[in-house]
TORTI-493342 format. One record per residue (C-alpha): residue number from 1; residue in one letter; chain; x, y, z. Coordinates in nm, 2 decimals, padded with zeros to 4 digits. Example, Ala and Ser with C-alpha at 12.3 -4.5 7.8 and 13.67 -1.06 7.14 Angstrom:
BEGIN
{nr:1; rest:A; kette:A; px:01.23; py:-00.45; pz:00.78}
{nr:2; rest:S; kette:A; px:01.37; py:-00.11; pz:00.71}
END
This chain:
BEGIN
{nr:1; rest:M; kette:A; px:01.24; py:-09.43; pz:00.15}
{nr:2; rest:I; kette:A; px:01.09; py:-09.22; pz:-00.12}
{nr:3; rest:A; kette:A; px:00.81; py:-09.15; pz:00.12}
{nr:4; rest:I; kette:A; px:01.05; py:-09.03; pz:00.38}
{nr:5; rest:N; kette:A; px:01.24; py:-08.82; pz:00.13}
{nr:6; rest:R; kette:A; px:00.91; py:-08.65; pz:00.03}
{nr:7; rest:K; kette:A; px:00.83; py:-08.58; pz:00.39}
{nr:8; rest:L; kette:A; px:01.18; py:-08.46; pz:00.44}
{nr:9; rest:A; kette:A; px:01.16; py:-08.24; pz:00.13}
{nr:10; rest:A; kette:A; px:00.83; py:-08.10; pz:00.24}
{nr:11; rest:A; kette:A; px:00.97; py:-08.02; pz:00.58}
{nr:12; rest:I; kette:A; px:01.27; py:-07.85; pz:00.42}
{nr:13; rest:A; kette:A; px:01.05; py:-07.66; pz:00.18}
{nr:14; rest:C; kette:A; px:00.83; py:-07.54; pz:00.48}
{nr:15; rest:A; kette:A; px:01.14; py:-07.45; pz:00.67}
{nr:16; rest:A; kette:A; px:01.27; py:-07.26; pz:00.37}
{nr:17; rest:L; kette:A; px:00.94; py:-07.07; pz:00.33}
{nr:18; rest:A; kette:A; px:00.94; py:-06.99; pz:00.70}
{nr:19; rest:L; kette:A; px:01.31; py:-06.88; pz:00.70}
{nr:20; rest:P; kette:A; px:01.26; py:-06.54; pz:00.53}
{nr:21; rest:L; kette:A; px:00.97; py:-06.46; pz:00.76}
{nr:22; rest:S; kette:A; px:01.18; py:-06.53; pz:01.07}
{nr:23; rest:T; kette:A; px:01.48; py:-06.34; pz:00.94}
{nr:24; rest:V; kette:A; px:01.26; py:-06.04; pz:00.85}
{nr:25; rest:A; kette:A; px:01.11; py:-06.05; pz:01.20}
{nr:26; rest:A; kette:A; px:01.45; py:-06.09; pz:01.35}
{nr:27; rest:D; kette:A; px:01.58; py:-05.80; pz:01.14}
{nr:28; rest:E; kette:A; px:01.30; py:-05.56; pz:01.25}
{nr:29; rest:P; kette:A; px:01.42; py:-05.32; pz:01.51}
{nr:30; rest:K; kette:A; px:01.30; py:-05.43; pz:01.84}
{nr:31; rest:K; kette:A; px:01.05; py:-05.20; pz:01.99}
{nr:32; rest:A; kette:A; px:01.18; py:-05.10; pz:02.32}
{nr:33; rest:V; kette:A; px:00.94; py:-05.07; pz:02.60}
{nr:34; rest:A; kette:A; px:00.92; py:-04.71; pz:02.68}
{nr:35; rest:V; kette:A; px:01.07; py:-04.67; pz:03.02}
{nr:36; rest:Q; kette:A; px:01.05; py:-04.31; pz:03.13}
{nr:37; rest:K; kette:A; px:01.30; py:-04.20; pz:03.38}
{nr:38; rest:K; kette:A; px:01.14; py:-03.98; pz:03.64}
{nr:39; rest:K; kette:A; px:01.29; py:-03.64; pz:03.59}
{nr:40; rest:P; kette:A; px:01.39; py:-03.49; pz:03.92}
{nr:41; rest:V; kette:A; px:01.13; py:-03.24; pz:04.03}
{nr:42; rest:A; kette:A; px:01.30; py:-02.90; pz:04.05}
{nr:43; rest:K; kette:A; px:01.28; py:-02.80; pz:04.41}
{nr:44; rest:A; kette:A; px:01.27; py:-02.44; pz:04.50}
{nr:45; rest:P; kette:A; px:01.58; py:-02.35; pz:04.69}
{nr:46; rest:Q; kette:A; px:01.51; py:-02.38; pz:05.06}
{nr:47; rest:K; kette:A; px:01.48; py:-02.04; pz:05.23}
{nr:48; rest:E; kette:A; px:01.71; py:-01.93; pz:05.50}
{nr:49; rest:R; kette:A; px:01.51; py:-01.93; pz:05.82}
{nr:50; rest:V; kette:A; px:01.57; py:-01.75; pz:06.14}
{nr:51; rest:V; kette:A; px:01.37; py:-01.70; pz:06.46}
{nr:52; rest:I; kette:A; px:01.44; py:-01.41; pz:06.69}
{nr:53; rest:Q; kette:A; px:01.36; py:-01.42; pz:07.06}
{nr:54; rest:M; kette:A; px:01.23; py:-01.09; pz:07.21}
{nr:55; rest:S; kette:A; px:01.17; py:-01.13; pz:07.58}
{nr:56; rest:D; kette:A; px:01.30; py:-00.79; pz:07.66}
{nr:57; rest:G; kette:A; px:01.09; py:-00.47; pz:07.68}
{nr:58; rest:D; kette:A; px:01.38; py:-00.24; pz:07.59}
{nr:59; rest:P; kette:A; px:01.30; py:-00.04; pz:07.27}
{nr:60; rest:Q; kette:A; px:01.67; py:-00.03; pz:07.19}
{nr:61; rest:K; kette:A; px:01.69; py:-00.41; pz:07.19}
{nr:62; rest:W; kette:A; px:01.37; py:-00.42; pz:06.98}
{nr:63; rest:N; kette:A; px:01.53; py:-00.18; pz:06.73}
{nr:64; rest:L; kette:A; px:01.84; py:-00.41; pz:06.72}
{nr:65; rest:A; kette:A; px:01.62; py:-00.72; pz:06.65}
{nr:66; rest:L; kette:A; px:01.43; py:-00.53; pz:06.38}
{nr:67; rest:N; kette:A; px:01.75; py:-00.42; pz:06.23}
{nr:68; rest:N; kette:A; px:01.88; py:-00.78; pz:06.24}
{nr:69; rest:A; kette:A; px:01.57; py:-00.89; pz:06.05}
{nr:70; rest:K; kette:A; px:01.60; py:-00.61; pz:05.79}
{nr:71; rest:N; kette:A; px:01.97; py:-00.68; pz:05.74}
{nr:72; rest:V; kette:A; px:01.91; py:-01.05; pz:05.68}
{nr:73; rest:Q; kette:A; px:01.65; py:-00.97; pz:05.42}
{nr:74; rest:M; kette:A; px:01.88; py:-00.71; pz:05.25}
{nr:75; rest:D; kette:A; px:02.18; py:-00.95; pz:05.25}
{nr:76; rest:L; kette:A; px:02.00; py:-01.27; pz:05.14}
{nr:77; rest:G; kette:A; px:01.69; py:-01.13; pz:04.97}
{nr:78; rest:A; kette:A; px:01.35; py:-01.10; pz:05.14}
{nr:79; rest:D; kette:A; px:01.21; py:-01.36; pz:04.90}
{nr:80; rest:K; kette:A; px:01.48; py:-01.61; pz:05.01}
{nr:81; rest:T; kette:A; px:01.42; py:-01.58; pz:05.38}
{nr:82; rest:E; kette:A; px:01.17; py:-01.67; pz:05.65}
{nr:83; rest:I; kette:A; px:01.20; py:-01.46; pz:05.96}
{nr:84; rest:E; kette:A; px:00.99; py:-01.48; pz:06.27}
{nr:85; rest:I; kette:A; px:01.01; py:-01.26; pz:06.58}
{nr:86; rest:V; kette:A; px:00.86; py:-01.42; pz:06.89}
{nr:87; rest:A; kette:A; px:00.77; py:-01.19; pz:07.17}
{nr:88; rest:Y; kette:A; px:00.69; py:-01.30; pz:07.53}
{nr:89; rest:G; kette:A; px:00.74; py:-01.19; pz:07.88}
{nr:90; rest:P; kette:A; px:00.84; py:-00.83; pz:07.91}
{nr:91; rest:G; kette:A; px:00.90; py:-00.81; pz:07.54}
{nr:92; rest:I; kette:A; px:00.52; py:-00.84; pz:07.47}
{nr:93; rest:G; kette:A; px:00.47; py:-00.47; pz:07.55}
{nr:94; rest:M; kette:A; px:00.65; py:-00.36; pz:07.24}
{nr:95; rest:L; kette:A; px:00.38; py:-00.53; pz:07.03}
{nr:96; rest:K; kette:A; px:00.11; py:-00.30; pz:07.17}
{nr:97; rest:A; kette:A; px:-00.05; py:-00.07; pz:06.92}
{nr:98; rest:D; kette:A; px:00.09; py:00.24; pz:07.10}
{nr:99; rest:A; kette:A; px:00.44; py:00.10; pz:07.15}
{nr:100; rest:L; kette:A; px:00.75; py:00.30; pz:07.07}
{nr:101; rest:V; kette:A; px:00.85; py:00.06; pz:06.79}
{nr:102; rest:A; kette:A; px:00.50; py:00.02; pz:06.65}
{nr:103; rest:N; kette:A; px:00.60; py:00.18; pz:06.32}
{nr:104; rest:R; kette:A; px:00.90; py:-00.05; pz:06.29}
{nr:105; rest:I; kette:A; px:00.68; py:-00.35; pz:06.35}
{nr:106; rest:E; kette:A; px:00.46; py:-00.24; pz:06.07}
{nr:107; rest:E; kette:A; px:00.75; py:-00.20; pz:05.83}
{nr:108; rest:A; kette:A; px:00.89; py:-00.54; pz:05.93}
{nr:109; rest:V; kette:A; px:00.56; py:-00.72; pz:05.87}
{nr:110; rest:A; kette:A; px:00.51; py:-00.54; pz:05.54}
{nr:111; rest:S; kette:A; px:00.86; py:-00.67; pz:05.43}
{nr:112; rest:G; kette:A; px:00.76; py:-01.03; pz:05.51}
{nr:113; rest:V; kette:A; px:00.87; py:-01.07; pz:05.87}
{nr:114; rest:K; kette:A; px:00.63; py:-01.26; pz:06.09}
{nr:115; rest:V; kette:A; px:00.58; py:-01.11; pz:06.43}
{nr:116; rest:V; kette:A; px:00.41; py:-01.33; pz:06.69}
{nr:117; rest:A; kette:A; px:00.29; py:-01.26; pz:07.04}
{nr:118; rest:C; kette:A; px:00.27; py:-01.52; pz:07.32}
{nr:119; rest:E; kette:A; px:-00.09; py:-01.56; pz:07.44}
{nr:120; rest:N; kette:A; px:00.03; py:-01.70; pz:07.78}
{nr:121; rest:T; kette:A; px:00.21; py:-01.37; pz:07.85}
{nr:122; rest:M; kette:A; px:-00.09; py:-01.17; pz:07.72}
{nr:123; rest:R; kette:A; px:-00.33; py:-01.36; pz:07.95}
{nr:124; rest:N; kette:A; px:-00.10; py:-01.32; pz:08.25}
{nr:125; rest:L; kette:A; px:-00.05; py:-00.95; pz:08.19}
{nr:126; rest:K; kette:A; px:-00.42; py:-00.91; pz:08.11}
{nr:127; rest:I; kette:A; px:-00.35; py:-00.77; pz:07.76}
{nr:128; rest:S; kette:A; px:-00.61; py:-00.83; pz:07.49}
{nr:129; rest:R; kette:A; px:-00.57; py:-00.86; pz:07.12}
{nr:130; rest:D; kette:A; px:-00.75; py:-00.52; pz:07.10}
{nr:131; rest:D; kette:A; px:-00.44; py:-00.37; pz:07.27}
{nr:132; rest:M; kette:A; px:-00.20; py:-00.52; pz:07.02}
{nr:133; rest:H; kette:A; px:-00.06; py:-00.40; pz:06.69}
{nr:134; rest:K; kette:A; px:-00.30; py:-00.50; pz:06.41}
{nr:135; rest:N; kette:A; px:-00.04; py:-00.70; pz:06.22}
{nr:136; rest:V; kette:A; px:00.08; py:-00.92; pz:06.50}
{nr:137; rest:E; kette:A; px:00.00; py:-01.29; pz:06.49}
{nr:138; rest:Y; kette:A; px:-00.04; py:-01.51; pz:06.80}
{nr:139; rest:V; kette:A; px:00.10; py:-01.84; pz:06.94}
{nr:140; rest:A; kette:A; px:-00.02; py:-02.02; pz:07.25}
{nr:141; rest:A; kette:A; px:00.33; py:-02.02; pz:07.41}
{nr:142; rest:G; kette:A; px:00.63; py:-01.82; pz:07.29}
{nr:143; rest:V; kette:A; px:00.89; py:-02.06; pz:07.44}
{nr:144; rest:V; kette:A; px:00.73; py:-02.36; pz:07.27}
{nr:145; rest:E; kette:A; px:00.72; py:-02.16; pz:06.94}
{nr:146; rest:L; kette:A; px:01.10; py:-02.10; pz:06.97}
{nr:147; rest:M; kette:A; px:01.15; py:-02.47; pz:07.04}
{nr:148; rest:R; kette:A; px:00.95; py:-02.58; pz:06.74}
{nr:149; rest:K; kette:A; px:01.12; py:-02.34; pz:06.51}
{nr:150; rest:Q; kette:A; px:01.46; py:-02.46; pz:06.62}
{nr:151; rest:Q; kette:A; px:01.35; py:-02.82; pz:06.57}
{nr:152; rest:Q; kette:A; px:01.25; py:-02.72; pz:06.21}
{nr:153; rest:G; kette:A; px:01.60; py:-02.59; pz:06.14}
{nr:154; rest:Y; kette:A; px:01.56; py:-02.22; pz:06.21}
{nr:155; rest:A; kette:A; px:01.86; py:-02.04; pz:06.32}
{nr:156; rest:Y; kette:A; px:01.81; py:-01.88; pz:06.66}
{nr:157; rest:I; kette:A; px:01.90; py:-01.53; pz:06.75}
{nr:158; rest:R; kette:A; px:01.85; py:-01.33; pz:07.07}
{nr:159; rest:P; kette:A; px:01.98; py:-00.98; pz:07.05}
END
């Protein structure tokens, strides 16, 4: 029995020696695993977008469309808008270099308005890019461009 008591005493002594180590370890602040929350990426506010159909060759209607574009930029801020004027059919003539509204087209493009000409119409009317205003861009089909812009959430205007 003495042998068992010595073994018991030795076990108790070992336990007593181990006790302060385990309580110190238990008292240490737990190191939390660093979990970084993903900060939301600040998205730039989405721009207001509008596409304007110009399939009319009337200079007054073109001036109205160009005024609409200018007014949108003035009201919302040119840097907060995306404006595209799509010309096809009889409206394509107003994008020629010598058109009555050529100076207004230049002003609009300089302010950030994108002005595009339908190449289908140009081909059918035998108009070349050399005939066009220097700042005009081109799309294969004006109607398809209007469709795509509307699918992308652009507001649609036809003055």
